[in-house]
Each structure stands twice: as C-alpha cells, then as structure tokens.
N, C-alpha and C positions, 0 to 999 in steps of 0.2 A: 447476606447473599439470596440473589433470586436468582433461578435457571429456571427454563422454560422448556417443556414438552419436551423431556428425553426420554426415549423408548429404555425399559429396563435390562431389556437384550435383544438385540437385534439377529436375524439368522445368520450363522456361518453358510460363506459358501466356497467353493475351492478357486474362483477366480482369481489370481493374485494381480493386485492393484497398486502394490508398493512398488514408487518409480516410474509407475506406466503414465506414460506421456498424450496428451490429448491426442495426438496422430496416432498412437498404437492405439488406444482406447477405438477410436473413432471404425479404425481397421478391423479391429474384434467385432466391432459391432454390424459392422457390413460385411464381415464374412460368419456371421451368427455363431462366433465362438461364444459369445456372450449374449445379453441384453440388459436394456437400462435399468430393468428391476432388479436383474441382478448386481449392477453397479452401486444402485444405491444400497439394496442391501449389505455388500462388501464393505460399502464405506462405512456405513452404521456399526458394522461387527468392529471395524478397525476404529471407530470414534469410541467404543464401549472399553474395547480393549487397551487405547492408550491415551485416549483423553478423559476418560472417566474412571479408568483403573489402571492396574500398572503403574508406569510412570508420572501419569496424571498431570498431562501438559495442560489441560483444563482452556485449550483455546476456541473451544465453542461457547454460547452461550444458548442457544435455542436450535433445535432442528425444526425444519418445516414438516408439520404433521401435514402437508401433501403432497412431498416429494414422492412416495408411493406410486399414487395416484398418479402422477405427473409423469412417470416412469411406465406406467402401463399405457398410458396415453402416447408416448413419443414410441414405444415397442409397436403399437397399433398400427400406428401409422407408417412406422416404418414396412409392417407384413403388408401394407397395401400399397406400397412405391409414393410415400408421401414426405421420407425423411432423405433432408435434404442438408449440406453443409459440415464444416468438421464439428461444430459444437453441438449437432442433433442428437440429443438424448444422454449427453456429459453431464453430472452433478457437479456443481461449480457453490463455492460459499462467497457470501456477501459480506463485508464488517457491518456492524451492528451500529450504523451511524447511516445505511444505506435503506431507505424503505423499499417494501414490497407489497402486494396485495395479499400474500399468503397470512395467515392469522398469527403472526408473530410480530410481538412488540419492536419497535423500532426506537431502543434507549438510548444510545448514545452512552452506554454504560452506567447512566444515571436512574438513582430509584425514583427520581422527581420525572421522567419519561416511562414508567413503568407501564402506563395504559394506554401509550401512545399507539396502539394499532389503527393505522390509519387508512388498511386495506386498500392502499393506492400504488402503484408501480414507479418507483421511479422511472426517467425516461431510460438509463442507461440497463436496468432491469428491464423493461418493457423491449430494448433491445436485445435483452441476452435471448428472453424468451422466443423473439421473433427469429434468430438463430437456433432455436430448439432446446437450447440449455435447459437444465433442471437446477432450480432452486433447492439446495442439499439443507441450507441453513444460513444461520448468523454467526458470525465469531466475534470473540471479546477482542474487547481496544483497550486505550488509557482513556480514562473517562474523561468525555467530552473533548475526544482526539488529543489529550494531554494541552490543554489550554486551560486549567484551573489552576495552579500553582506552578512557579518558578521553582519548586524543590519537590516536584510530583517523582512518583516510581512507576515509570513505564509497566504497560502492561496491566497497571489494576484497575478494576471498577468498582461497583459497590455492587453492581448487577453479576459479573461476572467471577469476580475475586480477580486473582494472581494467573497469568501467564505465562508458561516458564519454557525458556529455550530447549528444544527435543539435544541439542548437541551436548548440552551441560544445563542438568534442572535447577541448578543453583544459580544461572545466569539469567539478565534479562534478554527476553525476545524483541527490543526496543520496541517502539511506540512509534506512532499512537496505533498502527496496523498491528499488533503484536498478533494477535490472535488469528488473521488471515496469513502471515507470515509464519508461525508455527504451526498452523494446520496445511498448510500448503507443503512444508519441509518435511513434517510425519507422513504425507500424504493421508490424508483425510477426507480430500477432496482433487478433484482433477488440479483444480488449481482456484485462486480467491479474488475478490477486487478488495482492492484498500484504498483509502484516501491520503491525500498529503496536501499540508499548506507549507511545512518546513520540514520535509526530512522524514515522513510518516508512512511513506512507501519504500523509499531507498534504504533507511536503516534496518528496519526489521527484514527487509528484503537480503541484506548483505550480511545482517547478523543469521539469519536462518538459512544461509547456503540457498538463496533463490537470484530467480532474474526478476527484478522492479522495475516499471516503467512509470515516473510522473510525466505525463502527456503536459504540451502546450495548455496553459489556461485559455478554454475554451474547445478545444479539442473533443472533450468530452462533455455532457451536459450534469448540472448540479442541484435542478430541481429535485426536489424532495430527498435532498441529501441535507441531516444536521449541518450547519455551517459554523466555520470561523471566518472566513474572509474574502469575501467576492473575488478580489483581486489576487487571490494566492491559491485559494480550493480547486484539486482536481481531483478525480476517480482516476483511478489506475489499475493493470493488470499485475498479479503479483503470481509467478508460474515456477516451474523446475527446470523449465528453458527458454531460449529466445524464442525457439517456434511458436512455443502456447502462449508468450506474450503476447507474437504478432497477430495468433490467430484472435486471442482476446480483445485488443486492442482493436482489430476492424470490426468486432462486433458491436462493441458499446460506443466507437467514434460518432461522431454528427452531430447535424443543429437540432436546436431546441428551442422555439418559440419563446418557449418560457422562459428562457434564458440566455441576454443578448448576449453575456459574451461568445457563445456558439455560433454566432451569425456566421461566422466564413469557414465552421467545422466542415460542411460537405466538401466546399471545393477543396480545402487540404486532404481530406480521407482520401488513402487509396490502398492498393491491397500489399499491406504491409509483409504479408507472405511470401508474393512473388517478387519482394523488393529481397529479401535476404539472398545472401552471395558470398561464398566462400572467400572470394578474391576481392570484398568490400574493398580493403585495407591497403591493397597494393596501389601504390603511387600516389598513395594521402599525407597530407601534411596531418600530423597530430600533435598538439601542443600539452606542454605538459603542466600541469600547475603546482608545484613543489611547496607553495604558499597554504596547499588543503593538506598537505602529507603529515609527517612526523608524527605517527600515532606511537610507534614504538620500533624496534631495530629489524623485527620479524615479519612487521606490516610492509616494513619501505623495502627488503629485501623482494617479498613474493613481488612488490609493484616493481621492482627493476628488472624482476624476469618477465613479466611482463610486457614491458617495454621491448623488451629484446626479442618476445614472440613476436611482436607487433612492427617489429622492423623485421625479423626473418619475412612475414605475411608481406613485405614490400613495402610498409609505410617508412615515410622520414618523421622523424621522433626531433621534436623542436621545443628547447626550453624556454618557457615564459620566465621574465622576470617577475619579483615579488610585487604583488597587487593587492592593494589596502581595500577590505571589504569593510571595514568599518562605519562609514560613514551608510552604506547600504545597512548594514544590520541595526545599525541605531534607529533609523528611520521608519526599519520594517516594524518595531516595536510599537511605536506610536501608530500606523497604519493597523496594525491587526487590533490593537486593543480598540478603537474607534470602528471599526467593521464590526468587528464581533457583537457589541452592542447593537448595533443596527440591523444587521443580518438575524443574530438568532432572534431578536423582538419579533421581526419580521416570521421568520420559520415556526418559534412558538404560536401566534397568532393563528396559524392554519392548523393545528394538531386539534385531536379531537375534544369534547367537551371534559370527557372523564381525566383529561391532563389538567390539574389545576394551576400549575405554575406555565403562568402565560408571558412574562417578563423577564429578564434578566434578575432585577431587583428581587422577582416574586421568588428568583431561582435560588440565590443567596440566603435569602430569609428560609427557604425550606430546610438549605443544606445546614444553616444552624439550627435549627427543628431537629433535623435529625443527625446532629456531629458524630454521635457514635459510630454508624454506620457508614457516613458522608464523608466526615472530614477526621477518616480515623488515624490516617497515615500521612494525611498531608491536608494545608490550608485552602483557600480560594483566595489569595491575593491577586490572582489575575483577572478572576471574576472580578475583585471588587474596584481594580485601576481601570477596567474596562467600562462599568456602571458608572463612574466619577468623570467618563468622558462627555461630551456631547455629541458623540455619534458623528456621522460622517457631514453633520453640518459647521463642524469648528474648522475655521481655518485652520487652524493645527494640524490638522488630518488630509487638506488639500494638499497643503506644502509639504510635509512628508512624506506623501504617496507618492508628487513628482520626482520627488529626491529620491526615493528608493529605487524607483525605477527607471530613471536615468542612472544612476550610480550602478544599477545591475545589471543593464542592459547596453542600451547605446554605449556607455561609459564604462561598460565592464565585458560581459563575454563577448559581444557585438566588437567592443574594440580590441581583444584581444584576438579574437578572429582574424580582424581585418589586417591587424601591423603584422603579423606573419604570414598571412595568407593561409590561413589553417582551417581544414573539414571540422574539424572537435576537439575538444579538450578534454583530459583523462587525469584523472588521481585514484586514489585509493578513496572508496566508498565513508570510512569510517572506521573506527578500531575495532578490535575484537569484542564480543559480551564483554561485560562488567558483571560483579557480583550482583544480585537484587540486596539494595541495601534501603532499609524501610525507615533507616534513622536520617542519612542524607540525601534521600534519592538517588537521582539518576549519575553515574558517573562519565560521560562523554569525554574520552580523549583527543585534543585535536579541534581542530576547525569542522572538517569535513568538508567533502566534495560539493553538498549541493545546495547551499545557501545562497548563494547568489543565481542558480538558475530559479529556486522557489521564486526569490523574490520580483525577478525579472518574469517569470511566468512563462520561463523556457523549459525543452523535457532534457530529463535527465534520465538516464536510462542506466542500471547497475547489475553487473553479471558477476559471478562466482570467481575470486581469484585466488584461492586455495583454503588452507589453513593453518592458523597459529593454535598451537598445541590442541588439537582438535577443535576449535571456533572456527568457523566460518569468516572470511572478510572480504569483501567486494570491489571488484574497479567499476567506476563512473567513466562514462561516455556523456559529454555533455554538449550541448549543439546550439544553435539559434532557434526560434520560434519555428514551428510546423516542419522541423525536422526528424522527425521519428523515424519515417522510412530509413535515412540514411544511420541512424543510432542505431538501430535495430540491426542491420547489416553489418555495422562494424561491428556490434559484440557478437553478433551470428559467427564469423569470422574468427573473431578471438578465441570463442566457447569451444566451436571446432576444431579449433586447431591444438585446445590445451585439456579439455576436459575436465574443468577443476573442480565440479561438483563433486561431494561425496554425501550420502545419507547420514541422517543422525543417527548418534550412538545411544542415546539417551543415557548417557552417565551421569550418574547423581552429582556429581562434582567434578570440578578441575583442580586439581591441586589437593590443597588441606581442604578440609571440610569447614 
C-alpha cells in the first residue's frame, strides 16, 4: 500500500467543523468567525484524528501540499474584497480518478498509475477553483472505479487499502466513490466529488448517509478523469445536505470543448440553489418503482414512511407495474467492456512518460507481475474481458449500445414517466451496508434503483431515508435527462420535512463481530 503526502500532525483548532454545511461555513467566513486557513487546519486535524488514527476510516489517499497556501491566498483575497460565491475558501475533496494540477498523482487506486502526476486540472476542477474552492486532497476508491473484477470488494485499492464505513467499521462504504462517501460522512471536508458509471455515486452516498447526485451524462465534463465508459461516466457532488449538493453541481456543471457529450451543458445548466423549494412536491405525481425495492422489511418500512411523507407534502403517489430491466442490464455489460478498452487506451496515452503502462494489455501484464499487491484480494476478469473485445469498432458494440439506451431511456424511464404522467420516479437506493467480505466480494441485495438511470445517462438523486440498525439507507429520485433542478427540489422538500440524516457513530461492528 502506498500513501502520499500526509502531514504527521495538523495544528488543532477550536472551530467546530463536524456536520457544518457549506452555507454555514461560508457565513462564518464572511463574518470573520473563522478563515480558510483555520478551516483547512481543522479538517487536517480531523483527518489525523479519524482517518489515520482512532477508527481509521482510511478514506483519503493524499493531502494536497498546496492546501494551506491556497487557503492563505483565499484569505488574502477575502481581506481585499475579492471573495465571491458560496464555495469561496471552502475545502473540497476529489476522488482519486480526477486530475488536479496539484502535486498529487491521479492513481485510480492502482500502483500502475503511482507516477501519474499530470499537473493539469480536469475542467471540473478548474471550475471549482474559479468558484474559489480549495482542493484539500484525494479520496480512496474501489480500484479502477470498480471495473477490474466481477468479484471485487468495494472500497479497496492497491494504493489506498480499505476504506471503512464510518457508521460501522466492519461494513462496506460501497463503491466506487467509497472514500468520497466516507470522508464526507465523517466531516473530513465540506463535501466531495465522486464519479459514477453505474451506482458509484449513489450507492456510497446512500450507505454513508449522504446526498449524492449522478447528473445527466454530459452536464459535467469528463476530460482528465480516468474513464470507464464515455456513454455512462459522469462526475457528481456528494454532500451532507441537498443545498450543498446543489451548490457543488452549479460550480462543476458546464460545456467543455474537449468533451463532445457536454455540448448542451451550458444551455441546461441553471441555478440549482434558487430552484430549491419546500413546496416542490405539492401537486406532483411520483411513481413508485416497486421492482427496484425489496431489500429487507426494515428498508421497505422506511420506504413506506417516505411515501407517506411525500403524500403529506401534497404529492400523488402512483404505483408502477413491474418493469423488466434485464435487457438493458445485459446490453450494458457489452457496452462497458468495449468502451473501457477504447477509452482507457486513449487516456493512458495522455499520461506522463513516467507511467509505463500505456494500454489495457500492458496494465493486465503489470497486474500479473505485481500480483501480490494488485491481485491479492480479487482478480481482473473484467479487464481481460474488455481486452478481448475489438473496442468500439465492433458491430456487437454498436448493437448493444442502441439496445441499452433504448431499453433504459425511451422504453424505460421515459415510458414510465409518460404512461402515468409522472414528474419523477422513486425507490430505495439500495440496502444497508454489508460486511466487508474478502472471500466472496460485495453483497448487493436487490437490484437497486439506479441501473436504468445510469444506462440511459439520466439524473439520479439519493437523499437519506433513515437508519436500519444504525446503518443509513437512501431514497432515490429519478427523472428524464436534464431534470437535475427538479430532482434536487423534490429531494430538498423531502429532506427538510423529514431530517433523516444522522452523523456516523464509528461503531466497530453491527451485531456479532
């Protein structure tokens, strides 16, 4: 395991950062109750206390060596009257498949990318900086964003080791944005950016008691983000409340000439914060995806309670007949295998010369040569499957892509919404966190809410729905393309009515160890 650039100790401060929202932090900065240096020092002290000592959540891979200097610069700008916007001087974490110009490698959790010091900002990171945010560091992830093996253990990477769920340390933080989820839940930063191909923002958000938004594919640039699939990948915000998620989304959304999928992003980007509305559910028709539920009786009970809360808020709850998502999911596997080979080879060709693995084939060979580190817990069957494809030139790929998109979008989410004149779909996001299992890998129970949205490239919001034996579960809101503002408003109305989020307890285990 390799860990980069952690200070031995950080100076403790008296400023209380636990559970502080971006809005509260910004108000304290504006009133000079605190400053950005003190915020960074407070988060570093908390990282030392909870992440690297104490419960050892192990959510972070690297601390930005420039974080304190950047904080000083923000403080100087504030003193001169140059600070503007809700993110100004606020420390934010990045998942370690997102590049920044800071002296931190972008590893995707793999030792093969330990020298991937690109010193370039992903456009989404440049947007965060333009909004005044401070990049505090990089978070651990399921290695290669959980696309190496079908029997993987979420939250593990050869670079970062295991990330643990702060609600119960024997439980999974889910993946692949495990570190972003665990770190944000534990208040190791104000918020974090994750990435998703299918469930990698929404699952760790739900299991860590967070608000997570997987945006429409094309709302946020993927340039300089280690890829899996250009048809499904998207970065997105992970935060402790809906307003903070809306603030982050507004900062990172927008068109990027280097990413053709984002050509319409500027046209659809809006002020997601001003769109938040306590009465957003009133008069709306909300469809219940029972086929995505059924995790266990306690989750079902919390979901029934959530539906009653939405009814009380003025929504009409509409039951949707069973929907068969198997065609979309089957085609998705073919699409991801082909796109991963093509997209990763393009990305690796742009890395510095110090990175010696320049293709997926070379990466597979690297893992075999470093099996004690890289293949210690699970293999690379998905890598090998992807390498065996012909990439996106294959006819099999073209047909599978058309099938997947049609089955998930026009014949899936769009059809359900249109059939019953619905404003959004809801379901439990996923079940409670399972025990970390190094033998059999992850234990996803039930189908989960987000598969169709991921395949279609549509937005998916999860908000805290409650606790099952101390473990968080989430409520999902899903809509058509570019409906982020509406979904955030629905999530905000539900959140403010129920206040279901609870801070983590850092228990060693749930039940028998």
